[in-house]
C-alpha positions as a Markdown table, in Angstrom:
| # | Residue | x | y | z |
|---|---|---|---|---|
| 1 | Unk | 21.8 | -8.3 | 42.4 |
| 2 | Unk | 18.9 | -5.8 | 41.7 |
| 3 | Unk | 21.2 | -3.5 | 39.8 |
| 4 | Unk | 22.3 | -6.4 | 37.6 |
| 5 | Unk | 18.7 | -7.2 | 36.8 |
| 6 | Unk | 18.0 | -3.6 | 36.0 |
| 7 | Unk | 21.1 | -3.6 | 33.8 |
| 8 | Unk | 19.7 | -6.6 | 31.8 |
| 9 | Unk | 16.4 | -4.7 | 31.4 |
| 10 | Unk | 18.3 | -1.7 | 30.1 |
| 11 | Unk | 20.0 | -4.0 | 27.6 |
| 12 | Unk | 16.5 | -5.1 | 26.5 |
| 13 | Unk | 15.5 | -1.5 | 26.2 |
| 14 | Unk | 18.4 | -0.6 | 23.9 |
| 15 | Unk | 17.6 | -3.6 | 21.7 |
| 16 | Unk | 14.0 | -2.4 | 21.5 |
| 17 | Unk | 15.3 | 1.1 | 20.6 |
| 18 | Unk | 17.3 | -0.6 | 17.7 |
| 19 | Unk | 14.3 | -2.5 | 16.5 |
| 20 | Unk | 12.0 | 0.5 | 16.7 |
| 21 | Unk | 14.3 | 2.8 | 14.8 |
| 22 | Unk | 14.8 | 0.1 | 12.1 |
| 23 | Unk | 11.0 | 0.0 | 11.7 |
| 24 | Unk | 10.5 | 3.8 | 11.7 |
| 25 | Unk | 13.6 | 5.3 | 10.2 |
| 26 | Unk | 14.5 | 2.7 | 7.5 |
| 27 | Unk | 16.9 | 0.0 | 6.5 |
| 28 | Unk | 20.4 | -0.4 | 7.7 |
| 29 | Unk | 22.8 | 2.0 | 6.0 |
| 30 | Unk | 25.8 | -0.4 | 6.4 |
| 31 | Unk | 26.3 | -3.7 | 8.1 |
| 32 | Unk | 23.9 | -4.7 | 10.8 |
| 33 | Unk | 26.7 | -5.7 | 13.1 |
| 34 | Unk | 28.2 | -2.2 | 13.0 |
| 35 | Unk | 24.8 | -0.7 | 14.0 |
| 36 | Unk | 24.4 | -3.2 | 16.8 |
| 37 | Unk | 27.9 | -2.4 | 18.1 |
| 38 | Unk | 27.0 | 1.3 | 18.2 |
| 39 | Unk | 23.8 | 0.6 | 20.2 |
| 40 | Unk | 25.8 | -1.7 | 22.5 |
| 41 | Unk | 28.2 | 1.2 | 23.2 |
| 42 | Unk | 25.2 | 3.3 | 24.2 |
| 43 | Unk | 24.1 | 0.6 | 26.6 |
| 44 | Unk | 27.6 | 0.2 | 28.0 |
| 45 | Unk | 27.9 | 3.9 | 28.7 |
| 46 | Unk | 24.5 | 4.1 | 30.4 |
| 47 | Unk | 25.1 | 1.0 | 32.4 |
| 48 | Unk | 28.5 | 2.3 | 33.6 |
| 49 | Unk | 27.0 | 5.7 | 34.6 |
| 50 | Unk | 24.0 | 4.0 | 36.2 |
| 51 | Unk | 26.2 | 1.7 | 38.3 |
| 52 | Unk | 28.0 | 4.7 | 39.7 |
| 53 | Unk | 24.9 | 5.8 | 41.7 |
| 54 | Unk | 25.6 | 5.4 | 45.4 |
| 55 | Unk | 22.0 | 4.9 | 46.3 |
| 56 | Unk | 18.6 | 4.3 | 44.7 |
| 57 | Unk | 17.6 | 7.8 | 45.5 |
| 58 | Unk | 20.4 | 9.1 | 43.2 |
| 59 | Unk | 19.1 | 7.1 | 40.3 |
| 60 | Unk | 16.5 | 9.8 | 39.7 |
| 61 | Unk | 19.2 | 12.3 | 38.9 |
| 62 | Unk | 20.9 | 9.7 | 36.7 |
| 63 | Unk | 17.7 | 9.0 | 34.9 |
| 64 | Unk | 17.1 | 12.7 | 34.3 |
| 65 | Unk | 20.6 | 12.9 | 32.8 |
| 66 | Unk | 19.9 | 10.0 | 30.5 |
| 67 | Unk | 16.5 | 11.5 | 29.5 |
| 68 | Unk | 18.3 | 14.7 | 28.4 |
| 69 | Unk | 21.3 | 12.9 | 26.8 |
| 70 | Unk | 19.5 | 10.2 | 24.9 |
| 71 | Unk | 17.9 | 12.3 | 22.1 |
| 72 | Unk | 21.2 | 13.7 | 20.7 |
| 73 | Unk | 22.8 | 10.3 | 21.1 |
| 74 | Unk | 20.0 | 8.5 | 19.3 |
| 75 | Unk | 20.0 | 11.2 | 16.6 |
| 76 | Unk | 23.6 | 10.4 | 15.9 |
| 77 | Unk | 22.8 | 6.6 | 15.9 |
| 78 | Unk | 19.9 | 7.2 | 13.5 |
| 79 | Unk | 22.4 | 7.9 | 10.7 |
| 80 | Unk | 23.1 | 4.1 | 10.8 |
| 81 | Unk | 19.8 | 3.8 | 9.0 |
| 82 | Unk | 18.5 | 5.0 | 5.7 |
| 83 | Unk | 15.7 | 7.4 | 6.0 |
| 84 | Unk | 14.4 | 11.0 | 6.0 |
| 85 | Unk | 15.3 | 13.6 | 8.6 |
| 86 | Unk | 11.6 | 13.9 | 9.7 |
| 87 | Unk | 11.6 | 10.2 | 10.6 |
| 88 | Unk | 14.8 | 10.5 | 12.5 |
| 89 | Unk | 13.7 | 13.5 | 14.6 |
| 90 | Unk | 10.3 | 12.0 | 15.4 |
| 91 | Unk | 11.8 | 8.7 | 16.5 |
| 92 | Unk | 14.6 | 10.1 | 18.7 |
| 93 | Unk | 12.2 | 12.4 | 20.5 |
| 94 | Unk | 9.4 | 9.8 | 20.9 |
| 95 | Unk | 11.5 | 6.9 | 22.3 |
| 96 | Unk | 13.0 | 8.6 | 25.3 |
| 97 | Unk | 9.8 | 10.5 | 26.1 |
| 98 | Unk | 7.8 | 7.3 | 26.0 |
| 99 | Unk | 10.2 | 5.2 | 28.0 |
| 100 | Unk | 11.2 | 7.6 | 30.7 |
| 101 | Unk | 7.8 | 9.3 | 30.9 |
| 102 | Unk | 6.1 | 6.0 | 31.5 |
| 103 | Unk | 8.8 | 4.9 | 34.0 |
| 104 | Unk | 8.4 | 8.0 | 36.1 |
| 105 | Unk | 4.7 | 7.8 | 35.9 |
| 106 | Unk | 4.7 | 4.2 | 37.3 |
| 107 | Unk | 7.0 | 5.3 | 40.1 |
| 108 | Unk | 4.9 | 8.3 | 41.0 |
| 109 | Unk | 1.5 | 6.5 | 40.9 |
| 110 | Unk | 2.5 | 3.1 | 42.4 |
| 111 | Unk | 5.0 | 4.4 | 45.0 |
| 112 | Unk | 3.4 | 7.7 | 46.1 |
| 113 | Unk | 5.8 | 9.4 | 48.5 |
| 114 | Unk | 7.5 | 6.1 | 49.4 |
| 115 | Unk | 11.2 | 5.6 | 49.5 |
| 116 | Unk | 12.8 | 4.4 | 46.2 |
| 117 | Unk | 14.1 | 0.9 | 46.7 |
| 118 | Unk | 15.8 | -1.5 | 44.4 |
| 119 | Unk | 12.7 | -3.7 | 44.0 |
| 120 | Unk | 10.4 | -0.7 | 43.3 |
| 121 | Unk | 12.9 | 0.8 | 40.8 |
| 122 | Unk | 13.1 | -2.6 | 39.1 |
| 123 | Unk | 9.3 | -2.9 | 38.9 |
| 124 | Unk | 9.0 | 0.5 | 37.3 |
| 125 | Unk | 11.8 | -0.3 | 34.8 |
| 126 | Unk | 10.2 | -3.6 | 33.9 |
| 127 | Unk | 6.8 | -2.0 | 33.3 |
| 128 | Unk | 8.3 | 0.6 | 31.0 |
| 129 | Unk | 10.3 | -1.9 | 29.0 |
| 130 | Unk | 7.3 | -4.2 | 28.7 |
| 131 | Unk | 5.2 | -1.3 | 27.3 |
| 132 | Unk | 8.0 | -0.4 | 24.9 |
| 133 | Unk | 8.1 | -4.1 | 23.8 |
| 134 | Unk | 4.4 | -4.1 | 23.1 |
| 135 | Unk | 4.6 | -0.9 | 21.1 |
| 136 | Unk | 7.5 | -2.3 | 19.0 |
| 137 | Unk | 5.6 | -5.6 | 18.4 |
| 138 | Unk | 2.5 | -3.6 | 17.3 |
| 139 | Unk | 4.5 | -1.4 | 15.0 |
| 140 | Unk | 6.1 | -4.5 | 13.5 |
| 141 | Unk | 2.8 | -6.1 | 12.8 |
| 142 | Unk | 1.5 | -2.9 | 11.1 |
| 143 | Unk | 4.5 | -2.7 | 8.9 |
| 144 | Unk | 4.3 | -6.4 | 8.0 |
| 145 | Unk | 0.6 | -6.0 | 7.1 |
| 146 | Unk | 1.5 | -3.1 | 4.8 |
| 147 | Unk | 4.2 | -5.1 | 3.1 |
| 148 | Unk | 1.8 | -8.0 | 2.6 |
| 149 | Unk | -0.8 | -5.8 | 1.0 |
| 150 | Unk | 1.9 | -4.3 | -1.2 |
| 151 | Unk | 3.1 | -7.7 | -2.2 |
| 152 | Unk | -0.4 | -8.8 | -3.0 |
| 153 | Unk | -0.9 | -5.7 | -5.2 |
| 154 | Unk | 2.4 | -6.4 | -7.0 |
| 155 | Unk | 1.4 | -10.0 | -7.6 |
| 156 | Unk | -1.9 | -9.0 | -9.0 |
| 157 | Unk | -0.2 | -6.5 | -11.3 |
| 158 | Unk | 2.2 | -9.2 | -12.5 |
| 159 | Unk | -0.7 | -11.5 | -13.2 |
| 160 | Unk | -2.5 | -8.8 | -15.2 |
| 161 | Unk | 0.6 | -8.1 | -17.3 |
| 162 | Unk | 1.0 | -11.9 | -17.9 |
| 163 | Unk | -2.7 | -12.1 | -19.0 |
| 164 | Unk | -2.2 | -9.1 | -21.3 |
| 165 | Unk | 0.9 | -10.7 | -22.8 |
| 166 | Unk | -1.0 | -13.9 | -23.4 |
| 167 | Unk | -3.8 | -11.9 | -25.1 |
| 168 | Unk | -1.3 | -10.1 | -27.3 |
| 169 | Unk | 0.4 | -13.4 | -28.2 |
| 170 | Unk | -3.0 | -14.9 | -29.0 |
| 171 | Unk | -3.9 | -12.0 | -31.2 |
| 172 | Unk | -0.6 | -12.2 | -33.1 |
| 173 | Unk | -1.1 | -15.9 | -33.7 |
| 174 | Unk | -4.6 | -15.3 | -34.9 |
| 175 | Unk | -3.4 | -12.6 | -37.2 |
| 176 | Unk | -0.7 | -14.9 | -38.7 |
| 177 | Unk | -3.2 | -17.7 | -39.2 |
| 178 | Unk | -5.6 | -15.3 | -40.9 |
| 179 | Unk | -2.7 | -13.9 | -43.1 |
| 180 | Unk | -1.9 | -17.5 | -44.1 |
| 181 | Unk | -5.4 | -18.0 | -45.6 |
| 182 | Unk | -5.9 | -14.3 | -46.6 |
| 183 | Unk | -5.9 | -15.0 | -50.4 |
| 184 | Unk | -8.8 | -17.5 | -49.9 |
| 185 | Unk | -10.7 | -15.0 | -47.8 |
| 186 | Unk | -10.2 | -12.3 | -50.4 |
| 187 | Unk | -11.5 | -14.6 | -53.1 |
| 188 | Unk | -14.5 | -15.6 | -51.1 |
| 189 | Unk | -15.4 | -11.9 | -50.3 |
| 190 | Unk | -14.9 | -11.0 | -54.0 |
| 191 | Unk | -17.3 | -13.7 | -55.1 |
| 192 | Unk | -19.9 | -12.6 | -52.5 |
| 193 | Unk | -19.7 | -8.9 | -53.5 |
| 194 | Unk | -19.8 | -9.9 | -57.2 |
| 195 | Unk | -22.9 | -11.9 | -56.6 |
| 196 | Unk | -24.5 | -9.0 | -54.7 |
| 197 | Unk | -24.5 | -11.0 | -51.4 |
| 198 | Unk | -23.8 | -7.9 | -49.2 |
| 199 | Unk | -25.2 | -9.3 | -45.9 |
| 200 | Unk | -23.2 | -12.5 | -46.3 |
| 201 | Unk | -20.0 | -10.5 | -47.0 |
| 202 | Unk | -20.6 | -8.4 | -43.8 |
| 203 | Unk | -21.2 | -11.5 | -41.8 |
| 204 | Unk | -18.0 | -13.0 | -43.2 |
| 205 | Unk | -16.0 | -9.9 | -42.2 |
| 206 | Unk | -17.5 | -10.1 | -38.7 |
| 207 | Unk | -16.3 | -13.7 | -38.4 |
| 208 | Unk | -12.8 | -12.6 | -39.5 |
| 209 | Unk | -12.8 | -9.9 | -36.8 |
| 210 | Unk | -13.9 | -12.3 | -34.1 |
| 211 | Unk | -11.3 | -14.8 | -35.2 |
| 212 | Unk | -8.5 | -12.2 | -34.8 |
| 213 | Unk | -9.7 | -10.8 | -31.5 |
| 214 | Unk | -9.1 | -12.9 | -28.3 |
| 215 | Unk | -12.2 | -13.7 | -26.3 |
| 216 | Unk | -11.1 | -12.0 | -23.1 |
| 217 | Unk | -9.6 | -8.8 | -24.7 |
| 218 | Unk | -12.4 | -6.4 | -23.9 |
| 219 | Unk | -10.5 | -3.1 | -23.9 |
| 220 | Unk | -8.0 | -2.2 | -26.7 |
| 221 | Unk | -7.1 | 1.4 | -26.3 |
| 222 | Unk | -3.5 | 0.9 | -27.3 |
| 223 | Unk | -2.3 | 1.7 | -23.7 |
| 224 | Unk | -1.1 | -1.7 | -22.7 |
| 225 | Unk | -0.8 | -0.9 | -19.0 |
| 226 | Unk | -4.3 | 0.4 | -18.6 |
| 227 | Unk | -5.7 | -2.2 | -20.9 |
| 228 | Unk | -4.2 | -5.1 | -18.9 |
| 229 | Unk | -5.8 | -3.9 | -15.7 |
| 230 | Unk | -9.2 | -3.2 | -17.2 |
| 231 | Unk | -9.3 | -6.5 | -19.1 |
| 232 | Unk | -8.4 | -8.4 | -15.9 |
| 233 | Unk | -11.1 | -6.6 | -13.9 |
| 234 | Unk | -13.7 | -6.8 | -16.5 |
| 235 | Unk | -13.1 | -10.6 | -16.9 |
| 236 | Unk | -13.6 | -10.9 | -13.1 |
| 237 | Unk | -16.8 | -8.9 | -13.3 |
| 238 | Unk | -18.2 | -11.0 | -16.1 |
| 239 | Unk | -17.4 | -14.1 | -14.2 |
| 240 | Unk | -19.6 | -12.7 | -11.5 |
| 241 | Unk | -22.4 | -12.2 | -14.1 |
| 242 | Unk | -22.1 | -8.4 | -13.9 |
| 243 | Unk | -23.3 | -6.3 | -16.7 |
| 244 | Unk | -20.3 | -4.2 | -17.7 |
| 245 | Unk | -20.1 | -1.3 | -20.1 |
| 246 | Unk | -16.9 | 0.7 | -20.8 |
| 247 | Unk | -15.7 | 3.6 | -22.9 |
| 248 | Unk | -11.9 | 4.2 | -22.9 |
| 249 | Unk | -10.7 | 7.1 | -25.0 |
| 250 | Unk | -7.0 | 7.7 | -24.1 |
| 251 | Unk | -3.8 | 7.9 | -26.0 |
| 252 | Unk | -1.4 | 4.9 | -26.2 |
| 253 | Unk | 1.1 | 6.7 | -23.9 |
| 254 | Unk | 0.2 | 8.7 | -20.8 |
| 255 | Unk | 2.7 | 10.5 | -18.5 |
| 256 | Unk | 1.5 | 8.6 | -15.4 |
| 257 | Unk | 3.5 | 5.9 | -13.6 |
| 258 | Unk | 2.3 | 2.3 | -13.9 |
| 259 | Unk | 2.3 | 1.9 | -10.1 |
| 260 | Unk | 0.1 | 5.0 | -9.7 |
| 261 | Unk | -2.5 | 3.9 | -12.2 |
| 262 | Unk | -2.5 | 0.4 | -10.8 |
| 263 | Unk | -3.2 | 1.8 | -7.2 |
| 264 | Unk | -6.1 | 3.9 | -8.5 |
| 265 | Unk | -7.8 | 1.3 | -10.7 |
| 266 | Unk | -7.2 | -1.7 | -8.4 |
| 267 | Unk | -8.7 | 0.0 | -5.4 |
| 268 | Unk | -11.7 | 1.5 | -7.1 |
| 269 | Unk | -12.6 | -1.6 | -9.1 |
| 270 | Unk | -12.0 | -3.9 | -6.1 |
| 271 | Unk | -14.4 | -1.7 | -4.1 |
| 272 | Unk | -16.9 | -1.7 | -7.0 |
| 273 | Unk | -16.9 | -5.5 | -7.4 |
| 274 | Unk | -17.5 | -6.0 | -3.6 |
| 275 | Unk | -20.3 | -3.5 | -3.6 |
| 276 | Unk | -21.9 | -5.1 | -6.7 |
| 277 | Unk | -21.8 | -8.5 | -5.0 |
| 278 | Unk | -24.4 | -7.2 | -2.6 |
| 279 | Unk | -26.6 | -5.5 | -5.2 |
| 280 | Unk | -29.8 | -6.9 | -6.7 |
| 281 | Unk | -28.9 | -5.8 | -10.2 |
| 282 | Unk | -25.1 | -6.0 | -10.7 |
| 283 | Unk | -24.0 | -3.2 | -13.1 |
| 284 | Unk | -20.6 | -1.7 | -13.6 |
| 285 | Unk | -19.7 | 1.3 | -15.8 |
| 286 | Unk | -16.1 | 2.4 | -16.6 |
| 287 | Unk | -15.3 | 5.6 | -18.4 |
| 288 | Unk | -11.9 | 7.0 | -19.3 |
| 289 | Unk | -11.5 | 10.4 | -21.1 |
| 290 | Unk | -8.4 | 12.4 | -21.8 |
| 291 | Unk | -8.5 | 16.0 | -22.9 |
| 292 | Unk | -5.8 | 18.7 | -22.8 |
| 293 | Unk | -3.6 | 16.8 | -20.3 |
| 294 | Unk | -6.4 | 16.0 | -18.0 |
| 295 | Unk | -7.2 | 12.4 | -17.4 |
| 296 | Unk | -10.8 | 11.7 | -16.1 |
| 297 | Unk | -11.6 | 8.3 | -14.6 |
| 298 | Unk | -15.2 | 7.5 | -13.6 |
| 299 | Unk | -16.2 | 4.2 | -12.0 |
| 300 | Unk | -19.9 | 3.8 | -11.4 |
| 301 | Unk | -21.6 | 0.7 | -10.0 |
| 302 | Unk | -24.9 | -0.4 | -8.5 |
| 303 | Unk | -24.9 | -1.1 | -4.8 |
| 304 | Unk | -27.1 | -2.2 | -2.0 |
| 305 | Unk | -29.3 | 0.5 | -0.4 |
| 306 | Unk | -28.1 | -0.8 | 3.0 |
| 307 | Unk | -24.4 | -0.6 | 2.0 |
| 308 | Unk | -22.1 | 1.9 | 3.3 |
| 309 | Unk | -19.7 | 4.1 | 1.5 |
| 310 | Unk | -16.4 | 2.2 | 1.1 |
| 311 | Unk | -14.6 | 4.6 | 3.3 |
| 312 | Unk | -16.9 | 3.5 | 6.1 |
| 313 | Unk | -16.2 | -0.2 | 5.5 |
| 314 | Unk | -13.6 | -2.0 | 7.4 |
| 315 | Unk | -10.4 | -2.2 | 5.4 |
| 316 | Unk | -11.5 | 0.1 | 2.6 |
| 317 | Unk | -10.4 | 3.4 | 4.2 |
| 318 | Unk | -6.8 | 2.7 | 3.4 |
| 319 | Unk | -7.5 | 2.0 | -0.3 |
| 320 | Unk | -9.4 | 5.2 | -0.9 |
| 321 | Unk | -6.8 | 7.1 | 1.1 |
| 322 | Unk | -4.1 | 5.7 | -1.2 |
| 323 | Unk | -6.1 | 6.8 | -4.3 |
| 324 | Unk | -6.3 | 10.3 | -2.9 |
| 325 | Unk | -2.6 | 10.3 | -2.2 |
| 326 | Unk | -1.9 | 9.3 | -5.8 |
| 327 | Unk | -4.3 | 11.9 | -7.2 |
| 328 | Unk | -2.7 | 14.6 | -5.1 |
| 329 | Unk | 0.7 | 13.8 | -6.7 |
| 330 | Unk | -0.8 | 14.9 | -10.0 |
| 331 | Unk | -2.6 | 17.9 | -8.4 |
| 332 | Unk | -5.9 | 16.0 | -8.9 |
| 333 | Unk | -8.7 | 14.8 | -6.7 |
| 334 | Unk | -11.0 | 11.9 | -5.8 |
| 335 | Unk | -14.7 | 12.5 | -5.5 |
| 336 | Unk | -17.1 | 9.8 | -4.3 |
| 337 | Unk | -20.9 | 9.9 | -4.1 |
| 338 | Unk | -23.8 | 7.5 | -3.5 |
| 339 | Unk | -27.3 | 8.2 | -4.6 |
| 340 | Unk | -30.4 | 6.1 | -5.6 |
| 341 | Unk | -28.6 | 2.8 | -5.3 |
| 342 | Unk | -25.5 | 3.9 | -7.3 |
| 343 | Unk | -22.0 | 4.5 | -6.1 |
| 344 | Unk | -19.7 | 6.7 | -8.2 |
| 345 | Unk | -16.0 | 7.5 | -7.9 |
| 346 | Unk | -14.4 | 10.3 | -10.1 |
| 347 | Unk | -10.7 | 10.8 | -10.3 |
| 348 | Unk | -9.1 | 13.8 | -12.0 |
| 349 | Unk | -5.4 | 13.7 | -12.8 |
| 350 | Unk | -3.6 | 16.8 | -14.3 |
| 351 | Unk | -0.8 | 15.3 | -16.3 |
| 352 | Unk | 2.4 | 17.1 | -17.4 |
């Protein structure tokens, strides 16, 4: 009866192996049922060999055999998943070491020098399977949290593109409306100039410019991807009554992926807006310069004297780490500093 219960625990362990490898290595390469059948075969072989032990003492030798045989077997099974070789090797070495190492540790610590019995062996197996289960659940929650953050970032990016599209459409409608009445405006300006009303003519031109430009289109560099992100963030800052100034001198097209620039700007500006919310005088400065294939981004904001650098704040370390990762892809860097109530982040990207 005890061996049957141990066999059920071994089945649970193989299922956890399957789940763990799915989380660490990648998605299924083929059908999920085929992969499940392959792992079921592994459990059948181990269960058959384990049941051949004549006594509980001999299970130690059987366990040692399984510990040595599982890594190559799991490595073959890892090709049922899509993933890199480093992930495969790390997982197939980690799982047997974790399970069998913990199992033997429990047996050595709890049953010091005592004879191995069915109940004791079952208890050690259950403890090892339980720990493996907790590790798998923890890893699943971490991966789910990352997916949720990625989904939120993609939703924010989609919203920014929608807002930019609305601004472009609004600008085009204003341009068409102005064009419709253009002859009247030209006649009015001609009369003002002829009458020497220079100030009135300039004011009239300013009114025409305001009419054509949407209210929430703050940045118009020609680079729609960057403009959409900055317009969205600046509108949020102004809704918080933040004093914002910006200078964006970049070409309409840059050899940088939209995802990468979104990661950089979203994280830096989100951190800046949160820091500004704690400052007595909320001020935000945004600078973009591009010269000889080098893109320089500087985000400078006021902050509380009691505030900590974002890397020290809970939840912000991942964001700045992601920015550094993106900058490294372009052989660049992220530099942060805090001095006299101001926080500054500088990103350099060396573009091809």
